C-alpha positions in Angstrom: -2.6 35.3 27.8 -3.8 31.9 26.5 -1.2 29.3 25.6 -2.1 26.6 23.1 -0.5 23.3 23.8 1.4 21.4 21.0 -0.6 18.7 19.2 1.4 16.0 21.0 1.0 17.6 24.4 -2.7 18.1 23.7 -3.1 14.4 23.0 -1.2 13.5 26.2 -3.6 15.7 28.2 -6.6 14.1 26.5 -5.2 10.7 27.2 -4.9 11.5 30.9 -8.5 12.8 30.9 -9.9 9.8 29.2 -7.8 7.2 31.1 -6.0 6.2 27.9 -2.2 5.6 28.2 -0.5 8.4 26.5 1.9 5.9 24.9 -1.0 4.6 22.7 -1.6 8.0 21.2 0.7 9.2 18.5 0.3 12.6 16.9 -0.2 12.3 13.1 2.4 14.0 11.1 1.3 16.8 8.9 0.9 15.6 5.2 3.2 17.3 2.8 1.2 18.7 -0.1 2.9 19.1 -3.4 1.4 21.9 -5.4 1.7 21.3 -9.1 2.4 24.4 -11.2 -0.5 25.1 -13.5 0.1 24.1 -17.1 0.9 27.1 -19.3 -1.3 26.6 -22.4 -0.8 30.3 -23.5 2.8 29.7 -24.4 1.6 27.9 -27.6 -0.9 30.6 -28.6 1.5 32.1 -31.2 2.1 28.7 -32.9 -1.6 28.0 -33.0 -2.4 31.4 -34.4 0.2 30.9 -37.1 -1.6 27.7 -38.2 -4.9 29.5 -38.4 -3.3 32.3 -40.4 -1.8 29.8 -42.8 -5.1 28.0 -43.1 -7.0 31.2 -43.8 -4.5 32.1 -46.6 -4.4 28.6 -48.1 -7.1 26.3 -46.8 -5.9 22.7 -46.5 -8.0 19.8 -47.7 -10.3 18.0 -45.2 -9.9 14.3 -44.7 -6.1 14.3 -44.7 -3.8 12.3 -42.5 -2.9 14.6 -39.7 0.4 14.4 -37.8 0.4 16.2 -34.4 2.7 16.3 -31.4 6.0 17.8 -30.3 9.3 18.7 -32.0 9.6 15.2 -33.5 6.7 16.1 -35.7 7.7 19.7 -36.3 11.1 18.6 -37.6 9.7 16.0 -39.8 10.0 18.0 -43.0 9.8 15.1 -45.4 6.3 13.8 -44.6 4.9 14.2 -48.1 7.9 12.5 -49.6 8.0 9.7 -47.1 4.3 8.9 -47.6 3.6 9.3 -51.3 0.0 8.8 -52.4 -1.3 10.2 -49.1 -2.4 13.7 -48.3 -0.6 14.6 -45.1 -0.8 17.6 -42.9 1.8 18.6 -40.2 0.5 20.4 -37.2 3.1 19.7 -34.6 4.4 22.5 -32.3 7.8 21.9 -30.6 8.0 21.4 -26.8 4.4 20.6 -26.3 2.9 17.8 -24.1 -0.1 15.6 -24.9 -2.4 18.0 -22.9 -1.5 20.8 -25.3 -2.8 18.9 -28.3 -5.9 18.0 -26.3 -6.4 21.7 -25.3 -6.0 23.0 -28.8 -7.8 20.2 -30.6 -10.7 22.6 -31.4 -8.3 24.8 -33.4 -5.6 22.5 -34.8 -7.3 19.1 -35.2 -11.1 19.3 -35.7 -11.1 22.0 -38.4 -9.3 19.5 -40.7 -11.7 16.6 -40.2 -8.8 14.2 -40.5 -9.5 10.5 -41.3 -6.4 9.5 -39.3 -4.4 11.2 -36.6 -0.8 10.3 -35.9 0.4 11.5 -32.4 4.0 11.6 -31.3 4.3 13.2 -27.8 4.9 12.1 -24.3 8.7 12.6 -24.0 8.4 16.2 -22.9 5.7 15.2 -20.4 8.1 12.7 -18.7 10.9 15.2 -18.9 8.7 17.7 -17.0 8.5 15.2 -14.1 5.2 13.4 -14.9 4.9 9.7 -14.3 4.1 7.2 -17.0 0.7 6.7 -15.3 -0.1 10.4 -15.4 0.9 10.8 -19.1 -1.1 7.7 -20.0 -4.2 9.2 -18.4 -3.6 12.4 -20.4 -3.3 10.2 -23.6 -6.7 8.7 -22.8 -8.1 12.2 -22.3 -6.8 13.1 -25.7 -8.5 10.0 -27.2 -11.7 10.8 -25.5 -11.8 14.3 -26.8 -11.1 13.2 -30.4 -13.7 10.3 -30.1 -16.4 12.8 -29.1 -16.1 14.6 -32.5 -14.4 12.1 -34.8 -15.6 8.7 -33.7 -14.4 6.9 -36.8 -11.0 8.5 -37.2 -8.0 6.2 -36.5 -5.7 7.5 -33.8 -2.2 6.1 -34.2 0.4 6.6 -31.4 4.0 6.7 -32.5 5.8 5.2 -29.6 8.7 6.9 -27.8 12.2 5.9 -28.8 15.4 6.1 -26.7 17.5 9.2 -27.1 21.1 10.0 -25.9 20.1 13.2 -24.1 17.2 11.6 -22.2 18.7 8.1 -21.7 17.9 8.2 -18.0 14.2 8.5 -18.9 14.1 5.4 -21.2 12.6 3.1 -18.5 9.7 5.5 -17.8 9.2 6.1 -21.5 8.9 2.4 -22.1 6.4 2.1 -19.3 4.3 4.7 -21.1 4.7 2.8 -24.3 3.5 -0.4 -22.7 0.5 1.3 -21.2 -0.6 2.8 -24.5 0.2 -0.4 -26.5 -2.1 -2.4 -24.2 -4.8 0.2 -24.4 -4.7 0.3 -28.2 -5.1 -3.4 -28.3 -8.4 -3.1 -26.5 -10.0 -0.2 -28.3 -11.3 0.2 -31.9 -9.6 2.7 -34.2 -6.5 2.9 -31.9 -3.1 1.7 -33.1 0.3 1.7 -31.6 3.7 1.8 -33.4 6.5 0.3 -31.4 9.7 2.3 -31.6 11.4 1.1 -28.4 14.5 -0.2 -30.3 14.3 2.1 -33.3 17.4 4.1 -32.3 19.4 1.3 -30.6 22.3 -0.7 -31.8 22.8 -4.5 -31.4 24.2 -3.8 -27.9 21.1 -1.8 -26.8 22.8 1.6 -26.9 21.7 4.7 -28.8 23.2 5.1 -32.3 24.8 8.6 -32.4 24.4 8.9 -36.2 20.6 8.8 -35.8 20.6 12.1 -33.8 21.6 15.7 -34.5 24.0 17.6 -32.4 21.6 18.1 -29.5 21.5 14.3 -29.0 17.7 14.5 -28.7 16.2 15.1 -32.1 16.5 12.7 -35.0 18.9 13.2 -37.9 17.8 12.6 -41.5 19.0 9.0 -41.1 16.9 8.7 -38.0 13.8 10.0 -39.8 14.3 7.5 -42.6 14.1 4.7 -40.0 11.1 6.3 -38.4 9.3 6.7 -41.8 9.9 3.0 -42.5 8.4 2.1 -39.2 5.4 4.3 -39.6 4.7 3.7 -43.4 2.7 0.5 -43.0 0.2 2.3 -40.8 -0.4 5.3 -43.1 -3.5 4.9 -45.3 -3.5 5.8 -49.0 -5.8 8.4 -50.5 
């Protein structure tokens, strides 16, 4: 029966054979590999199919201003009222991350040939454990995919704002905001809307009246503030 020596003992034996003091040889610890769970794009198939069914029954105009992203966009029911004189289209689907909008761009962005795209996403990404650096890269991937087909369309990132429920993630969210803001300042047709203090009071704390009961999503009062912040960036027809 053959016995295999442990890595450290094997190194000691090798050291003796080579005349190298065993104390100079240290066994390397095994690297811990973190396996990231594959992203589940299929979970949004039903929402995307619903958009396609709606479009088939009532085709929307091309060249509109398109709002995409997570539940902040889904729940924004007053877009047409908030931005009069502009044809707007809402294609947000709740809970998604930036990679989801990138993945489904062929089906829920490009068919509309929008002249401007307003993206509000990133919070779910950070909540899922992604770093600001990782989400920033995924934002750049989104931009690259849009640029390949719509080189002249403006892409406007609506920055993350603090929430009560995810208060512990504010710092990471602001790091993401800073990365994107700097990147937008260097690239044509990219714009950034700063919302870092949108939901905060004079003392730097979240204002409860700007949120619904879940303390995560904006109330009507919160959306009024958001609309005021976004309005200067929305082009007229």
